[in-house]
N, C-alpha and C positions, 0 to 999 in steps of 0.2 A: 582530604577525602573528596571524591567526586560527588557532586550533588546532582541528583536526577529528579527534576521537578516536572518536566514535560517529556512525554514519550509519544512518538508518532509511529503508528502502524498503518502503512498504506495497504489497501486491500483490493484484490480483483475478484473477491468472493469465491475463490477456489479453495480446495482443501489445504493447499499450501499456505494460503493467507490465513485460514482458520487456525493453523498451528501458530503462526506469528501472533495472531490476536490473543491466543492463550498465554503466550510468553509475555505479551504486553500487559495483559490483565494481571498476571502474577507479579510482574515487576512494579507496575503502578500501585498495586496493593501493598507490596513490601516497602516501597520507597515513599508511600503516601504522595504519589505523583499524579498529575493530570494525564489522562489518556486522550490522545488525538487520533481519530480514525479518519482516513482519507481515501477516497476513490477518485481516480482521474478518468473521466469519460473521454475516450479517444475516438475521434471521428475520422473515418476514411471517406474521402470524397467519391461520389459517383462520377464517373467520367463520361461526358457527352461531347463528342467531337474534340475540339481543341481546348475546351474549358472544363473546369471542375465544378461540381454542383453538390451541395449538401442539402439533403431533404430535411427541411425544418421540423416536420412532424416526427421524423425518425430521431433526430437529435433530442427533441423535447421528450420523447418517449424513453429514450435511453437514460437521460438524466433523471427523469421521474422514477424510473425503475431502480436506478442506483440509489436515489435518496430513500426509497422505501426499504431496500435491502440493508443499507448502512444503518438505518434506524433500528433494526433488529439486533445490532451488535453493540455491546457484548451480550452474551446469554444472561438471562435474569439473575442467575445466582452470583454473578460478578458485580452487578450494578450497585449493590449496597456497600461493596468493599473498596470501591474506587472513588476518590474524592470528587472528581469531575471528568465527564466524558464529553468531548467535542467531536461532532460528526460533520464532515465536510465533503462536498463533491465539487470538483473543478473540471473545466473543459480544457483539453490540450493534450500534450504528450507527457507521459508519466515522468520521465527523468527531470526535465526542467521544473515541472509543477511540484514534484515531491521536494526537490531541493529548495525551490522558492518558498514553499510553505514552511519548511523546516527553519529557514532563515528568518522569515517574518514572524513566526510564532515562538522563537527562541527555544527550539526543540533541543533537548539534551541527548536524546538517543532515538535512533530510528531502528525499528525491528521489521525485517522483511522476510517473507517466505520465499524459498527458492524452489524451482520446479525440478531441478536435478536432471536436466536434459543431458543426453550423451554429448561427446566432444564435437561430433560433426554438426549436430543441431545447434550447439552453442556457437560454433564458428559462423554458421550461416545466419542464425537468428539474433545472436547477441544475447545479452542478459541485462534486463533492467536493474536487477539486484547488483550485478557487478558494476554497472555504470554509476549507480547511486553510491556504492562504497567508495568509488574514486572521486566523486564530485560533491558529496554531501558536506555541509558545514559543521557536522557533528559526527560522533561515532555511530557506526551502523552494526547491528547484530543481525546476521543472517541465520535462519533456521530452516530445516527441511522437515517434511512430513515424516514422522517416525516409522511409518509402515512402508515407506518408499525405499527400494533398493537402488543404490547408486552404482554406476559402472566406474571403476577406478581406471584412470588413464594408463 
């Protein structure tokens, strides 16, 4: 039997991530597993001439805001039903940071919300969820917001 002791739910604080958090809470409760919540703060450099510049006050504010938002997850009604909740914020690009975190923390299952973009947007923008599915060191469950209608290819 598969043992699920550590569940990771990366969040971007969207409604799609909220759905993934609900799945993560339910599975953590049923498996008596630890729930790991992760937000990756991604910075886009401001371009000045030939160099890139990151505004430190902007970076610090984004990270501070993310830490406050992740501190409110999961909803209070779940907190007593989950053995342990670990909340983390990291700086970087979501794909490598999610995969690195999963490996370092011995994550057994990653649960990701999907945005359900159309085929053209998917080709142009790519999908963090799809890339995590391909690169993650453990199984990945992708979930979509139940009220979202998807366009079939």
